[in-house]
C-alpha positions in Angstrom: -1.0 272.3 158.3 -2.6 271.7 155.1 -2.4 268.1 154.5 -3.9 267.3 151.2 -5.8 264.0 150.7 -3.7 262.0 148.1 -5.5 259.0 146.3 -3.0 256.4 145.5 -4.6 253.3 142.5 -2.6 250.1 143.2 -1.8 249.4 139.8 -1.6 246.1 138.3 -2.1 243.9 141.3 0.5 241.5 139.6 2.9 244.0 139.8 4.8 245.7 142.0 2.6 248.3 142.7 0.9 247.4 145.6 4.3 246.1 147.5 5.7 250.0 146.8 2.8 251.8 147.6 2.7 249.4 151.2 6.8 250.1 151.6 6.6 253.8 151.1 4.2 254.7 153.3 5.7 252.3 156.0 9.1 253.7 155.6 8.7 257.7 155.5 6.7 260.8 157.0 4.7 260.6 154.1 1.5 260.3 156.6 2.6 263.5 158.0 2.6 265.4 155.2 -0.9 264.3 153.3 -3.9 261.7 154.3 -2.9 258.9 151.5 -5.9 256.4 150.5 -5.5 253.5 148.2 -7.9 253.0 145.7 -8.5 249.4 144.4 -8.8 246.1 145.9 -8.2 245.6 150.0 -7.2 241.7 149.5 -4.8 242.4 147.3 -3.1 245.9 149.5 -3.5 243.5 152.8 -1.9 240.6 150.9 1.2 243.1 150.6 1.2 243.8 154.0 -1.1 247.3 154.3 -3.3 246.3 156.7 -3.0 249.5 158.4 -3.6 251.9 155.3 -7.5 253.5 154.3 -8.1 251.9 151.4 -11.2 252.2 149.3 -12.6 249.3 147.5 -13.7 249.6 144.2 -12.7 246.3 142.0 -15.4 244.3 140.6 -13.8 241.5 139.1 -12.5 238.6 140.9 -8.6 238.7 141.6 -8.5 235.1 143.2 -6.6 233.9 140.2 -4.3 236.7 140.1 -0.3 235.2 140.2 2.6 237.9 140.8 4.7 238.8 137.6 1.8 236.9 135.1 -0.4 239.1 132.8 -3.9 238.3 132.9 -7.0 240.4 131.8 -8.4 240.2 135.3 -5.5 242.0 136.3 -5.9 244.9 133.8 -9.6 245.2 134.2 -9.0 245.5 138.2 -6.2 247.9 137.3 -8.5 249.9 135.0 -11.2 250.0 137.6 -9.1 251.6 139.9 -8.1 254.3 137.8 -11.3 254.7 136.6 -12.8 255.2 140.3 -9.9 257.5 141.4 -10.1 259.6 138.6 -13.6 260.5 139.3 -13.3 260.7 143.1 -10.4 263.5 142.1 -12.7 265.1 139.8 -15.2 265.6 142.5 -13.2 266.9 145.1 -12.9 263.7 147.3 -9.3 263.3 146.7 -6.6 266.5 146.4 -4.2 264.5 144.3 -4.2 261.2 142.3 -0.5 259.2 142.0 -1.1 256.1 139.8 0.7 253.2 140.8 2.2 251.4 137.4 -0.1 249.3 135.1 0.5 246.1 132.3 -0.3 247.9 129.0 -1.1 244.5 127.7 -3.4 243.6 130.3 -5.4 246.9 129.6 -5.1 246.0 126.0 -6.8 242.4 126.7 -10.1 243.8 128.2 -10.5 246.4 125.7 -8.6 249.5 126.8 -6.6 250.6 124.1 -4.3 253.2 124.9 -1.1 253.5 124.7 -0.5 254.1 128.5 -2.2 255.7 131.7 -1.6 259.1 130.3 -3.9 258.9 127.4 -6.9 257.0 129.6 -6.4 259.5 131.9 -7.0 262.0 129.2 -10.0 260.6 127.9 -11.7 260.2 131.5 -11.1 264.0 132.5 -12.0 264.9 128.7 -8.5 266.5 128.5 -7.6 267.5 124.8 -4.2 269.2 125.4 -1.6 267.6 127.8 1.7 266.1 127.9 4.0 263.7 129.8 6.7 265.2 132.5 9.5 263.5 133.6 11.5 265.1 136.5 14.6 264.2 138.7 15.9 267.0 140.6 16.2 269.8 138.6 16.4 267.8 135.0 12.8 268.5 134.0 11.9 266.9 130.7 8.7 267.4 129.0 7.5 264.9 125.7 5.8 266.2 122.5 5.2 262.6 121.6 5.0 259.5 124.3 4.1 255.7 123.1 4.9 255.5 119.6 7.0 253.3 117.5 10.2 255.3 116.3 9.0 254.7 113.1 5.9 256.7 113.7 7.6 260.0 115.3 8.6 262.2 112.6 4.7 262.1 111.2 3.3 262.5 114.5 5.2 266.0 115.7 3.3 269.0 114.3 3.8 272.5 115.1 0.5 272.9 117.2 1.8 269.6 118.9 5.3 271.5 119.5 3.9 274.8 120.5 1.3 273.0 122.8 4.0 271.2 125.0 6.4 274.5 124.8 3.1 276.2 126.3 2.1 273.2 128.4 5.9 273.5 129.8 5.9 276.9 130.6 2.9 277.2 132.4 3.7 274.2 134.7 7.0 275.9 135.9 5.2 279.1 136.6 2.0 277.2 138.5 3.4 274.3 139.8 7.1 275.0 140.5 7.1 278.6 141.2 9.4 279.8 138.8 8.3 283.4 137.5 10.5 283.3 134.1 10.9 279.5 132.9 13.8 279.3 130.6 12.7 276.7 127.9 15.4 274.7 125.8 13.6 272.8 122.6 15.4 269.7 121.3 15.9 269.1 117.9 14.3 265.7 116.2 16.9 265.0 114.1 21.2 264.6 114.5 22.6 268.1 114.7 19.2 269.8 114.4 19.1 268.6 110.8 22.6 270.1 109.8 20.9 272.6 107.6 18.2 270.3 106.1 20.5 267.6 105.3 19.5 265.3 107.7 15.8 266.1 107.9 13.4 269.2 107.4 11.5 269.0 110.5 13.4 271.2 112.2 13.0 273.9 109.8 9.4 273.4 109.0 7.8 272.3 112.5 9.7 272.7 115.4 11.6 276.4 114.6 8.2 277.6 113.8 6.4 276.3 116.5 9.3 278.1 118.9 8.8 281.2 117.0 5.1 281.2 118.1 5.9 280.4 121.9 8.3 283.3 122.0 5.8 285.9 120.4 3.3 284.6 123.2 5.8 285.8 125.9 7.8 282.0 126.5 11.7 282.7 126.8 12.4 279.7 124.3 15.3 278.4 122.7 16.2 276.2 119.9 16.0 273.6 118.4 19.3 272.1 119.8 21.1 269.2 119.1 19.8 266.6 121.5 22.8 264.9 122.4 24.7 268.5 123.6 21.2 270.1 125.2 21.4 267.0 127.4 25.3 267.5 128.6 25.6 268.2 132.1 27.0 271.6 131.4 24.6 272.9 128.8 21.4 271.5 130.4 22.2 273.8 133.7 21.1 276.7 131.8 17.3 275.8 131.3 14.4 274.9 133.6 13.0 272.7 131.4 13.8 270.6 128.1 10.9 269.8 125.5 12.1 266.3 123.7 10.7 265.0 120.6 10.1 261.6 121.7 9.8 259.0 124.4 13.7 257.5 124.5 15.5 260.9 123.4 13.5 262.5 126.9 13.8 259.6 129.0 17.0 258.0 128.5 18.8 261.1 130.0 16.3 261.3 132.9 16.8 257.4 134.0 20.8 257.9 133.5 20.4 260.2 135.9 18.4 258.9 138.4 16.7 255.6 137.7 14.5 254.8 140.5 14.3 258.1 141.8 12.4 259.8 138.9 8.9 260.7 138.7 6.3 261.4 136.2 3.6 263.6 136.3 0.8 265.0 133.3 0.6 268.2 132.5 -2.6 270.0 131.1 -5.0 267.4 133.4 -7.8 269.3 135.3 -6.2 267.2 138.4 -3.3 266.6 140.0 -1.4 263.2 138.9 1.8 262.3 139.5 3.3 258.6 139.3 6.9 256.5 139.5 9.2 256.3 137.1 9.3 252.5 136.8 6.9 249.9 135.5 5.1 246.8 136.5 8.2 244.8 137.3 6.7 241.5 136.7 10.4 239.6 137.1 10.5 240.6 140.8 6.6 240.9 141.7 5.8 238.9 144.4 9.5 238.6 146.1 9.8 241.7 148.4 12.6 243.4 146.6 11.0 246.2 145.0 12.3 249.6 145.5 9.7 252.1 147.0 11.9 255.6 146.3 10.2 256.8 143.4 7.0 256.1 144.6 7.8 258.1 148.2 8.7 260.7 145.4 5.8 260.6 143.4 3.5 260.9 146.5 5.8 264.2 147.7 5.6 265.5 144.7 1.5 265.4 144.3 1.9 267.1 147.7 4.0 269.8 146.7 1.7 270.3 143.7 -1.5 270.8 145.8 0.1 272.9 148.1 0.9 275.2 145.1 -2.6 275.1 143.8 -4.2 276.1 147.4 -1.5 278.9 147.6 -2.6 280.2 144.2 -6.5 279.7 144.9 -6.4 281.2 148.3 
């Protein structure tokens, strides 16, 4: 049986990443599904109870001053070093897939890594221009046109090309990773009531609808733009395999209402498989031993699922 080698970055060493990695790999049968390899600091992972794990040390910064729940440049640098090393290992084929534990964006910024999140840093490390974030829990899958932006910047960031690329990436992912031959794609409007005939905004008419028409011309079964409040209602969302949302909270609030702590994030468009849990560093509970590993477990399982799908496609 094919058992992919899954790299798991430790994330911010002051957060819950090391803890949920250890718990996930101890409490489930994940090791029967894959060969897990933790990328980061063996000292940090041992403190979290990961003595029996396979760990690749790649962190050069001194972590002796790190304290659970505290933001620090050392922790940010360690997280960046682990992610950079793991990404290169995946590109080189030494890892089949990559799972990333959460990082602290403030800590990354303190050492000059001024990215909105790991998604954008991964895109830079892999030279990827077209990418998108997908969150999923159960059969509810959401792909975002924009991600970590101030709400005041969202309208200006939405373009026809951006919406079209997101639709195409979502369609491709459903076919290649989830095995859905003819994905049904729904697209959210940006404005209330889908703009109400431009009374509440022009983005639907000028940007979103033209992108949908172009995607349809390219063979995608895509419809919208639909008012987001109606589209995410249980009875309506069941009609679609994936929903394209315009901005972060529009798509993530329904996901986390449906299954916070059980959802998984994956990045579409990268040349590598990448998944991650749906939560952050959770500094408020770091070091207390109470973090829930469920989302990390699901992220690892999804990485295995994607690795097997890719293997079937190429074999």
